[in-house]
Each structure stands twice: as C-alpha cells, then as structure tokens.
N, CA, C and O of each residue as an XYZ file, in Angstrom:
720
protein
N       0.830     -1.171     -0.019
C       0.004      0.021      0.063
C       0.931      1.208     -0.016
O       1.965      1.262      0.649
N       0.539      2.168     -0.850
C       1.341      3.385     -0.966
C       1.191      4.268      0.287
O       0.166      4.277      0.969
N       2.249      4.985      0.532
C       2.343      5.905      1.627
C       1.434      7.151      1.471
O       0.869      7.715      2.408
N       1.364      7.510      0.154
C       0.515      8.697     -0.207
C      -0.546      8.354     -1.181
O      -0.373      7.455     -2.003
N      -1.658      9.057     -1.113
C      -2.646      8.855     -2.149
C      -2.353      9.827     -3.313
O      -1.908     10.949     -3.073
N      -2.589      9.425     -4.518
C      -2.313     10.280     -5.686
C      -3.414     11.319     -5.728
O      -4.583     10.935     -5.757
N      -3.113     12.645     -5.733
C      -4.130     13.643     -5.785
C      -4.847     13.613     -7.173
O      -4.223     13.318     -8.192
N      -6.166     13.924     -7.183
C      -6.924     14.025     -8.302
C      -6.910     15.476     -8.783
O      -6.481     16.379     -8.064
N      -7.371     15.675     -9.972
C      -7.287     17.035    -10.575
C      -8.062     18.043     -9.687
O      -7.671     19.200     -9.531
N      -9.184     17.541     -9.114
C     -10.003     18.667     -8.241
C      -9.290     18.863     -6.857
O      -9.704     19.742     -6.100
N      -8.265     18.095     -6.519
C      -7.560     18.333     -5.213
C      -6.270     19.184     -5.380
O      -5.556     19.408     -4.403
N      -5.964     19.668     -6.640
C      -4.704     20.352     -6.838
C      -5.108     21.782     -7.187
O      -6.271     22.075     -7.463
N      -4.063     22.700     -7.164
C      -4.337     24.121     -7.522
C      -4.810     24.260     -9.013
O      -4.667     23.357     -9.837
N      -5.374     25.449     -9.277
C      -5.844     25.622    -10.642
C      -4.676     25.692    -11.586
O      -4.864     25.335    -12.749
N      -3.493     26.112    -11.212
C      -2.238     26.067    -12.002
C      -1.931     24.578    -12.356
O      -1.676     24.244    -13.513
N      -1.962     23.749    -11.375
C      -1.697     22.288    -11.566
C      -2.794     21.690    -12.348
O      -2.512     20.787    -13.135
N      -4.036     22.098    -12.219
C      -5.137     21.550    -12.982
C      -4.867     21.743    -14.495
O      -5.034     20.837    -15.313
N      -4.439     22.980    -14.807
C      -4.038     23.225    -16.234
C      -3.026     22.376    -16.722
O      -3.107     21.917    -17.862
N      -1.970     22.090    -15.889
C      -0.868     21.201    -16.330
C      -1.407     19.818    -16.450
O      -1.008     19.119    -17.382
N      -2.297     19.343    -15.574
C      -2.919     18.066    -15.779
C      -3.612     17.959    -17.116
O      -3.482     16.933    -17.784
N      -4.347     18.981    -17.538
C      -4.972     19.021    -18.837
C      -3.911     18.833    -19.915
O      -4.067     18.032    -20.837
N      -2.893     19.547    -19.782
C      -1.840     19.507    -20.842
C      -1.184     18.034    -20.847
O      -0.869     17.504    -21.912
N      -1.004     17.436    -19.674
C      -0.473     16.172    -19.664
C      -1.449     15.101    -20.278
O      -1.026     14.201    -21.003
N      -2.711     15.238    -19.968
C      -3.731     14.336    -20.538
C      -3.761     14.451    -21.985
O      -3.886     13.433    -22.666
N      -3.654     15.632    -22.532
C      -3.653     15.913    -23.969
C      -2.395     15.273    -24.585
O      -2.495     14.669    -25.653
N      -1.278     15.379    -23.983
C       0.010     14.942    -24.590
C       0.194     13.459    -24.362
O       0.656     12.750    -25.257
N      -0.154     12.974    -23.187
C       0.144     11.598    -22.819
C      -1.041     10.641    -22.807
O      -0.885      9.421    -22.866
N      -2.235     11.235    -22.728
C      -3.417     10.494    -22.610
C      -3.847     10.163    -21.107
O      -4.899      9.585    -20.835
N      -2.974     10.569    -20.222
C      -3.181     10.415    -18.817
C      -2.187     11.257    -17.998
O      -1.198     11.757    -18.536
N      -2.459     11.406    -16.705
C      -1.552     12.092    -15.785
C      -0.776     10.959    -15.019
O      -1.329     10.287    -14.149
N       0.567     10.780    -15.399
C       1.234      9.761    -14.521
C       1.127     10.046    -13.054
O       1.142     11.207    -12.647
N       1.019      9.020    -12.248
C       0.824      9.185    -10.803
C       1.973      9.937    -10.163
O       1.736     10.666     -9.200
N       3.198      9.806    -10.634
C       4.273     10.518    -10.061
C       4.238     11.986    -10.341
O       4.594     12.795     -9.483
N       3.801     12.359    -11.562
C       3.635     13.738    -11.809
C       2.522     14.405    -11.023
O       2.624     15.546    -10.573
N       1.411     13.601    -10.875
C       0.278     14.073    -10.053
C       0.813     14.311     -8.567
O       0.361     15.239     -7.896
N       1.751     13.481     -8.092
C       2.352     13.613     -6.799
C       3.012     14.867     -6.614
O       2.913     15.465     -5.543
N       3.761     15.369     -7.691
C       4.428     16.621     -7.642
C       3.441     17.793     -7.335
O       3.755     18.811     -6.719
N       2.222     17.516     -7.840
C       1.148     18.548     -7.742
C       0.674     18.766     -6.262
O      -0.193     19.614     -6.053
N       1.182     18.067     -5.265
C       0.881     18.471     -3.848
C       1.478     19.874     -3.680
O       0.983     20.698     -2.911
N       2.510     20.099     -4.394
C       3.178     21.466     -4.248
C       2.583     22.333     -5.316
O       2.371     21.834     -6.421
N       2.283     23.642     -5.072
C       1.727     24.498     -6.103
C       2.819     24.742     -7.231
O       2.476     25.092     -8.360
N       4.106     24.550     -6.892
C       5.137     24.914     -7.877
C       6.005     23.718     -8.333
O       6.642     23.829     -9.381
N       6.063     22.636     -7.641
C       6.957     21.557     -7.977
C       6.810     20.900     -9.294
O       7.767     20.578     -9.998
N       5.478     20.702     -9.615
C       5.242     20.002    -10.941
C       5.717     20.867    -12.095
O       6.401     20.382    -12.996
N       5.363     22.132    -12.073
C       5.872     22.966    -13.202
C       7.395     23.125    -13.177
O       8.016     23.177    -14.238
N       8.000     23.203    -12.015
C       9.387     23.362    -11.916
C      10.091     22.074    -12.498
O      11.035     22.160    -13.284
N       9.554     20.837    -12.048
C      10.071     19.688    -12.438
C       9.939     19.457    -14.030
O      10.866     19.023    -14.715
N       8.744     19.783    -14.499
C       8.630     19.590    -15.987
C       9.517     20.599    -16.738
O       9.982     20.268    -17.829
N       9.769     21.775    -16.231
C      10.730     22.666    -16.869
C      12.070     22.065    -16.921
O      12.721     22.033    -17.965
N      12.492     21.583    -15.795
C      13.817     20.886    -15.762
C      13.935     19.728    -16.663
O      14.895     19.612    -17.425
N      12.942     18.833    -16.589
C      12.854     17.665    -17.313
C      12.739     17.869    -18.822
O      13.139     17.012    -19.610
N      12.201     18.985    -19.197
C      12.012     19.282    -20.692
C      12.937     20.306    -21.174
O      12.822     20.751    -22.316
N      13.914     20.736    -20.311
C      14.879     21.706    -20.796
C      15.770     21.319    -21.886
O      16.067     20.138    -22.064
N      16.211     22.270    -22.627
C      17.114     21.977    -23.757
C      18.399     21.324    -23.197
O      18.864     21.724    -22.130
N      18.971     20.342    -23.886
C      20.158     19.580    -23.536
C      20.896     19.109    -24.761
O      20.338     18.916    -25.840
N      22.163     18.938    -24.540
C      23.015     18.314    -25.739
C      22.726     16.848    -25.946
O      23.214     16.271    -26.918
N      21.940     16.203    -25.062
C      21.674     14.749    -25.198
C      20.305     14.527    -25.979
O      19.308     15.221    -25.781
N      20.368     13.559    -26.818
C      19.129     13.257    -27.576
C      18.170     12.503    -26.594
O      18.524     12.104    -25.484
N      16.976     12.358    -27.099
C      15.956     11.601    -26.290
C      16.456     10.254    -25.942
O      16.299      9.832    -24.796
N      17.077      9.513    -26.896
C      17.590      8.198    -26.702
C      18.699      8.159    -25.663
O      18.750      7.294    -24.789
N      19.601      9.160    -25.805
C      20.716      9.219    -24.887
C      20.166      9.535    -23.426
O      20.708      9.015    -22.451
N      19.121     10.361    -23.295
C      18.536     10.685    -22.023
C      18.008      9.432    -21.447
O      18.108      9.274    -20.230
N      17.447      8.503    -22.194
C      16.880      7.252    -21.623
C      17.970      6.393    -21.070
O      17.771      5.680    -20.086
N      19.169      6.451    -21.714
C      20.322      5.697    -21.210
C      20.583      6.142    -19.730
O      20.708      5.323    -18.819
N      20.654      7.424    -19.564
C      20.891      7.982    -18.170
C      19.753      7.659    -17.280
O      19.979      7.195    -16.163
N      18.529      7.875    -17.700
C      17.343      7.611    -16.822
C      17.295      6.215    -16.378
O      16.972      5.955    -15.219
N      17.597      5.294    -17.226
C      17.581      3.798    -16.856
C      18.681      3.481    -15.891
O      18.445      2.771    -14.914
N      19.900      3.986    -16.125
C      21.013      3.615    -15.244
C      20.860      4.270    -13.853
O      21.126      3.616    -12.844
N      20.453      5.496    -13.783
C      20.201      6.144    -12.541
C      19.064      5.552    -11.731
O      19.172      5.393    -10.515
N      18.001      5.236    -12.394
C      16.797      4.612    -11.745
C      17.139      3.240    -11.147
O      16.629      2.826    -10.105
N      18.027      2.571    -11.872
C      18.371      1.194    -11.396
C      19.234      1.309    -10.066
O      19.003      0.612     -9.078
N      20.268      2.270    -10.134
C      21.056      2.451     -8.943
C      20.236      2.783     -7.708
O      20.408      2.259     -6.607
N      19.276      3.758     -8.015
C      18.355      4.254     -6.942
C      17.293      3.286     -6.600
O      16.592      3.472     -5.605
N      17.126      2.196     -7.421
C      16.049      1.139     -7.153
C      14.657      1.718     -7.075
O      13.867      1.414     -6.181
N      14.379      2.611     -8.102
C      13.078      3.176     -8.165
C      12.129      2.431     -9.116
O      12.186      2.609    -10.333
N      11.316      1.650     -8.576
C      10.405      0.825     -9.338
C       9.538      1.679    -10.309
O       9.327      1.303    -11.461
N       9.074      2.765     -9.838
C       8.230      3.664    -10.745
C       9.056      4.088    -11.944
O       8.626      3.864    -13.076
N      10.190      4.673    -11.756
C      10.977      5.317    -12.919
C      11.545      4.097    -13.694
O      11.704      4.277    -14.901
N      11.860      2.932    -13.205
C      12.234      1.800    -14.020
C      11.144      1.406    -14.902
O      11.390      1.100    -16.069
N       9.891      1.389    -14.410
C       8.723      0.989    -15.283
C       8.553      2.035    -16.364
O       8.421      1.731    -17.549
N       8.559      3.271    -15.915
C       8.340      4.430    -16.877
C       9.380      4.429    -17.990
O       9.089      4.465    -19.185
N      10.539      4.388    -17.532
C      11.664      4.533    -18.513
C      11.961      3.214    -19.341
O      12.581      3.257    -20.404
N      11.510      2.116    -18.821
C      11.522      0.913    -19.705
C      10.572      1.144    -20.821
O      10.918      0.861    -21.968
N       9.342      1.663    -20.556
C       8.403      1.914    -21.622
C       8.921      2.957    -22.538
O       8.885      2.778    -23.756
N       9.412      4.065    -21.997
C       9.965      5.115    -22.832
C      11.200      4.639    -23.689
O      11.373      5.048    -24.837
N      11.997      3.802    -23.100
C      13.205      3.283    -23.785
C      12.720      2.437    -24.977
O      13.304      2.542    -26.055
N      11.671      1.598    -24.825
C      11.175      0.951    -25.982
C      10.600      1.829    -27.017
O      10.696      1.509    -28.202
N       9.997      2.936    -26.643
C       9.541      3.919    -27.623
C      10.738      4.622    -28.353
O      10.552      5.248    -29.397
N      11.942      4.501    -27.783
C      13.134      5.086    -28.357
C      13.951      4.029    -29.034
O      15.143      4.207    -29.285
N      13.291      2.900    -29.335
C      13.830      1.716    -30.109
C      14.946      0.951    -29.437
O      15.813      0.368    -30.089
N      14.905      0.966    -28.097
C      15.800      0.022    -27.375
C      14.985     -1.266    -27.221
O      13.763     -1.236    -27.075
N      15.728     -2.444    -27.260
C      15.075     -3.761    -27.099
C      15.064     -3.955    -25.661
O      15.679     -3.202    -24.905
N      14.347     -4.993    -25.246
C      14.307     -5.394    -23.748
C      15.681     -5.713    -23.284
O      16.086     -5.331    -22.186
N      16.464     -6.469    -24.182
C      17.808     -6.878    -23.682
C      18.720     -5.662    -23.550
O      19.542     -5.594    -22.636
N      18.567     -4.668    -24.499
C      19.450     -3.487    -24.313
C      18.993     -2.660    -23.142
O      19.836     -2.051    -22.484
N      17.693     -2.597    -22.834
C      17.297     -1.849    -21.640
C      17.845     -2.525    -20.407
O      18.266     -1.796    -19.508
N      17.886     -3.793    -20.266
C      18.480     -4.437    -19.151
C      19.949     -4.180    -19.026
O      20.456     -4.070    -17.910
N      20.654     -4.078    -20.125
C      22.033     -3.668    -20.036
C      22.223     -2.319    -19.555
O      23.044     -2.073    -18.672
N      21.428     -1.341    -20.149
C      21.526      0.051    -19.816
C      21.167      0.148    -18.250
O      21.811      0.917    -17.537
N      20.227     -0.569    -17.776
C      20.017     -0.519    -16.361
C      21.194     -0.897    -15.467
O      21.398     -0.398    -14.360
N      21.960     -1.844    -16.064
C      23.212     -2.312    -15.291
C      24.363     -1.393    -15.589
O      25.462     -1.651    -15.098
N      24.188     -0.297    -16.387
C      25.290      0.641    -16.666
C      26.205      0.271    -17.676
O      27.370      0.669    -17.656
N      25.705     -0.542    -18.653
C      26.564     -0.950    -19.832
C      25.676     -0.853    -21.037
O      24.454     -0.725    -20.976
N      26.401     -0.927    -22.160
C      25.672     -0.947    -23.572
C      26.723     -1.605    -24.489
O      27.497     -0.939    -25.175
N      26.704     -2.952    -24.461
C      27.757     -3.703    -25.311
C      27.471     -3.388    -26.819
O      28.366     -3.466    -27.660
N      26.253     -3.049    -27.109
C      25.718     -2.766    -28.431
C      26.169     -1.438    -29.050
O      25.993     -1.215    -30.248
N      26.764     -0.538    -28.205
C      27.158      0.834    -28.696
C      28.213      1.384    -27.766
O      27.914      1.690    -26.612
N      29.426      1.516    -28.231
C      30.541      1.992    -27.377
C      30.268      3.343    -26.747
O      30.522      3.548    -25.560
N      29.753      4.258    -27.540
C      29.427      5.613    -27.084
C      28.435      5.613    -25.917
O      28.653      6.224    -24.871
N      27.282      4.859    -26.167
C      26.190      4.712    -25.167
C      26.789      3.942    -23.883
O      26.401      4.204    -22.745
N      27.740      2.999    -24.156
C      28.366      2.238    -23.043
C      28.968      3.259    -22.126
O      28.720      3.202    -20.921
N      29.779      4.233    -22.647
C      30.424      5.173    -21.854
C      29.501      6.096    -21.065
O      29.750      6.490    -19.926
N      28.390      6.412    -21.784
C      27.338      7.282    -21.103
C      26.715      6.466    -19.912
O      26.563      6.951    -18.791
N      26.391      5.272    -20.235
C      25.658      4.438    -19.149
C      26.619      4.269    -17.976
O      26.230      4.412    -16.816
N      27.788      3.985    -18.268
C      28.781      3.855    -17.100
C      29.003      5.067    -16.346
O      29.127      4.989    -15.124
N      29.072      6.274    -16.990
C      29.159      7.493    -16.331
C      27.889      7.768    -15.468
O      28.012      8.110    -14.292
N      26.771      7.629    -16.008
C      25.575      7.909    -15.237
C      25.478      6.932    -14.023
O      25.066      7.384    -12.954
N      25.821      5.669    -14.121
C      25.845      4.743    -13.078
C      26.894      5.222    -12.032
O      26.578      5.304    -10.845
N      28.074      5.521    -12.449
C      29.086      5.880    -11.496
C      28.824      7.133    -10.738
O      29.068      7.195     -9.533
N      28.322      8.157    -11.427
C      27.985      9.380    -10.750
C      26.946      9.137     -9.643
O      27.072      9.610     -8.513
N      25.906      8.368    -10.036
C      24.881      8.058     -9.107
C      25.391      7.219     -7.844
O      25.116      7.554     -6.691
N      26.107      6.172     -8.146
C      26.678      5.324     -7.053
C      27.571      6.099     -6.141
O      27.553      5.881     -4.929
N      28.362      7.009     -6.684
C      29.325      7.729     -5.903
C      28.879      9.076     -5.499
O      29.681      9.854     -4.982
N      27.631      9.402     -5.705
C      27.018     10.687     -5.339
C      27.814     11.830     -5.746
O      28.043     12.798     -5.021
N      28.294     11.655     -7.132
C      29.007     12.782     -7.731
C      30.522     12.668     -7.677
O      31.209     13.328     -8.456
N      31.035     11.888     -6.824
C      32.544     11.689     -6.778
C      32.941     10.653     -7.797
O      33.377      9.543     -7.490
N      32.757     11.103     -9.083
C      32.908     10.163    -10.122
C      34.294      9.713    -10.279
O      35.212     10.505    -10.064
N      34.521      8.478    -10.644
C      35.915      7.968    -10.921
C      36.464      8.640    -12.113
O      35.774      8.830    -13.115
N      37.744      9.015    -12.014
C      38.399      9.814    -13.162
C      38.526      8.791    -14.367
O      38.422      9.217    -15.518
N      38.726      7.585    -14.142
C      38.814      6.642    -15.269
C      37.504      6.620    -16.045
O      37.516      6.545    -17.274
N      36.406      6.682    -15.366
C      35.115      6.641    -16.009
C      34.836      7.953    -16.855
O      34.295      7.927    -17.961
N      35.237      9.023    -16.256
C      35.190     10.340    -16.998
C      36.105     10.308    -18.199
O      35.696     10.746    -19.274
N      37.317      9.813    -18.072
C      38.238      9.782    -19.138
C      37.682      8.885    -20.283
O      37.830      9.217    -21.459
N      37.049      7.760    -19.924
C      36.456      6.868    -20.893
C      35.337      7.533    -21.580
O      35.172      7.320    -22.781
N      34.530      8.341    -20.911
C      33.508      9.128    -21.531
C      33.958     10.043    -22.567
O      33.408     10.088    -23.667
N      35.019     10.830    -22.218
C      35.584     11.736    -23.224
C      36.304     10.960    -24.374
O      36.254     11.388    -25.527
N      36.932      9.888    -24.070
C      37.542      9.076    -25.104
C      36.507      8.433    -26.149
O      36.841      8.119    -27.291
N      35.261      8.278    -25.650
C      34.256      7.739    -26.513
C      33.574      8.771    -27.412
O      32.666      8.479    -28.190
N      34.088     10.034    -27.246
C      33.616     11.093    -28.152
C      32.643     12.145    -27.473
O      32.181     13.065    -28.148
N      32.364     12.010    -26.245
C      31.582     12.986    -25.559
C      32.253     14.270    -25.218
O      33.478     14.252    -25.092
N      31.614     15.354    -25.058
C      32.207     16.625    -24.726
C      31.986     17.090    -23.285
O      31.280     16.445    -22.510
N      32.591     18.199    -22.954
C      32.377     18.689    -21.563
C      30.930     19.196    -21.384
O      30.366     19.118    -20.293
N      30.336     19.722    -22.494
C      28.887     20.035    -22.423
C      28.059     18.844    -22.174
O      27.117     18.890    -21.383
N      28.395     17.720    -22.858
C      27.619     16.443    -22.606
C      27.805     15.977    -21.163
O      26.866     15.461    -20.557
N      29.022     16.156    -20.599
C      29.281     15.843    -19.219
C      28.331     16.627    -18.271
O      27.670     16.062    -17.400
N      28.307     17.952    -18.494
C      27.515     18.764    -17.566
C      26.023     18.450    -17.793
O      25.266     18.455    -16.823
N      25.586     18.189    -18.977
C      24.172     17.946    -19.259
C      23.795     16.487    -18.630
O      22.664     16.280    -18.192
N      24.718     15.586    -18.616
C      24.525     14.277    -18.029
C      24.315     14.437    -16.512
O      23.383     13.859    -15.953
N      25.206     15.241    -15.829
C      25.091     15.428    -14.443
C      23.803     16.075    -14.047
O      23.220     15.706    -13.028
N      23.311     17.079    -14.853
C      22.001     17.715    -14.614
C      20.946     16.596    -14.816
O      20.038     16.514    -13.989
N      20.997     15.820    -15.747
C      20.043     14.726    -15.940
C      20.029     13.722    -14.816
O      18.972     13.212    -14.443
N      21.137     13.450    -14.300
C      21.267     12.534    -13.113
C      20.486     13.089    -12.002
O      19.736     12.382    -11.328
N      20.669     14.500    -11.776
C      19.987     15.145    -10.657
C      18.519     15.118    -10.973
O      17.729     14.832    -10.074
N      18.102     15.391    -12.170
C      16.663     15.395    -12.541
C      16.025     14.031    -12.168
O      15.044     13.948    -11.429
N      16.654     12.960    -12.734
C      16.061     11.679    -12.436
C      16.144     11.268    -10.961
O      15.249     10.578    -10.472
N      17.175     11.667    -10.259
C      17.242     11.396     -8.842
C      16.129     12.053     -8.034
O      15.652     11.504     -7.040
N      15.742     13.195     -8.465
C      14.552     13.860     -7.843
C      13.318     12.972     -7.853
O      12.674     12.707     -6.838
N      13.033     12.528     -9.089
C      11.846     11.616     -9.242
C      12.000     10.309     -8.577
O      11.046      9.747     -8.039
N      13.264      9.791     -8.609
C      13.473      8.527     -7.857
C      13.148      8.690     -6.357
O      12.442      7.886     -5.749
N      13.735      9.840     -5.775
C      13.506     10.108     -4.369
C      12.043     10.355     -4.033
O      11.546      9.913     -2.997
N      11.344     11.088     -4.949
C       9.878     11.339     -4.714
C       9.114     10.052     -4.597
O       8.280      9.900     -3.704
N       9.388      9.110     -5.497
C       8.680      7.904     -5.510
C       9.097      7.009     -4.366
O       8.252      6.319     -3.794
N      10.354      6.995     -4.018
C      10.771      6.116     -2.864
C      10.242      6.609     -1.627
O      10.019      5.821     -0.708
N      10.004      7.915     -1.506
C       9.376      8.517     -0.278
C       7.832      8.374     -0.250
O       7.251      8.115      0.804
N       7.214      8.538     -1.357
C       5.740      8.509     -1.357
C       5.171      7.103     -1.707
O       4.087      6.747     -1.245
N       5.862      6.358     -2.474
C       5.405      5.055     -2.797
C       4.069      4.978     -3.549
O       3.288      4.038     -3.404
N       3.852      6.025     -4.364
C       2.510      6.034     -5.103
C       2.502      4.880     -6.084
O       3.552      4.439     -6.553
N       1.274      4.382     -6.399
C       1.234      3.197     -7.336
C       1.858      3.511     -8.717
O       1.738      4.599     -9.282
N       2.535      2.450     -9.199
C       3.156      2.528    -10.500
C       2.085      2.349    -11.518
O       1.307      1.398    -11.439
N       2.017      3.225    -12.464
C       0.931      3.156    -13.556
C       1.515      2.882    -14.938
O       0.968      3.310    -15.954
N       2.652      2.150    -14.957
C       3.258      1.783    -16.215
C       3.462      0.269    -16.045
O       3.447     -0.221    -14.916
N       3.648     -0.461    -17.112
C       3.896     -1.898    -17.011
C       5.140     -2.066    -16.185
O       6.111     -1.334    -16.373
N       5.135     -3.024    -15.264
C       6.234     -3.313    -14.341
C       7.502     -3.679    -15.037
O       7.476     -4.504    -15.951
N       8.621     -3.101    -14.648
C       9.938     -3.475    -15.257
C      10.358     -4.850    -14.717
O      10.124     -5.164    -13.551
N      10.956     -5.629    -15.544
C      11.464     -6.964    -15.133
C      12.579     -6.762    -14.180
O      13.318     -5.786    -14.306
N      12.745     -7.650    -13.209
C      13.954     -7.512    -12.319
C      15.212     -7.646    -13.123
O      15.272     -8.337    -14.140
N      16.256     -6.932    -12.610
C      17.522     -6.935    -13.298
C      18.215     -8.173    -12.688
O      18.379     -8.351    -11.481
N      18.630     -9.070    -13.755
C      19.333    -10.309    -13.317
C      20.766     -9.931    -13.224
O      21.425     -9.665    -14.230
N      21.278     -9.904    -11.957
C      22.694     -9.597    -11.758
C      23.617    -10.753    -11.837
O      24.828    -10.613    -11.667
N      23.071    -11.874    -12.087
C      23.881    -13.122    -12.183
C      24.747    -13.195    -13.462
O      25.466    -14.174    -13.666
C-alpha cells in the first residue's frame, strides 16, 4: 500500500489543473508521479521545466541515463516508466536491461554514457576519473558531461519522490535486473 494517495485534478491548484489538462492531452493520462508533484503549487511545473529543458543529449541518450540512474536508486516507478519510454526510443528489452546495469555492449558511445551515469549516481558525484576519461575518449564533450550530471539530478529527484511517497506505478512493471 502506498504511503501517499495520488491527488486528483480537483484536489490540486488551478495552475496544476491546467498542467494536468496538458499532460492528459499529450500523454493520454497524468502519470501518478507527476500528479504527486502537484501536492506542491510549484514543484510540478518546476520539475517539468527541468525535465523538458534543452540539452545536448538526444531523447535516446537521455533514456540511457534515466535507466542507469533509476536502477542504482532502485526506483520501481521510474524503471517501469523509462523501460516503456526506452522501448519507444527503439531499445530492445535486452538493451534496456544492459543500460539499467550501466553498460551498452551494443554501442561503445552509449556504453560510456551508461557507465558515467551509473558511476555518478553510485558515488554521489565523486565520479571515478577513469570513467570520466572513458566518457571523453568515446567522443563525448564537456557540455555532454554537464548535461549528463544535470540529468542525473533530474532523475534522482523523481526517484526520491517515488521512494518517499510510494505512489502506485501506472506503467507496465519493469522486469527484475538479473545480476547473475
């Protein structure tokens, strides 16, 4: 049982009600985690602004980071959501499982990105210099590094919100990561 009930449209501010309308039009529903942000009059819009901000990373590259970070933080909600989004970005189930583990044997550049995202998250920003060097050696730039760190923070916010509130997951459940 979740620790928090998901607020309904009539339980949130008029500003958040308008955002709910936009989300319903764009996605067909308001994801439970987004609705949970709406307990705050400002957090939902602030989070959406951060999450939709311009970045040097493509949508597919962002999913690499989202999956690796959500796995380290063991967020069932974000793993489910980003597994679905990863598939929409043409990753296979096997590739998604690799990305969650912080690797990408199918693409050396994405492998360096996944390893970086995992290492940043595991080490709370005290990233191993060898991982950063490998990231640059794979063709990434300092801009990409900064944007990746911002994205790690973005995803960590949602991971923590879900881990604290435990609202119901409204995406298909992500398969457990087989670490064997």
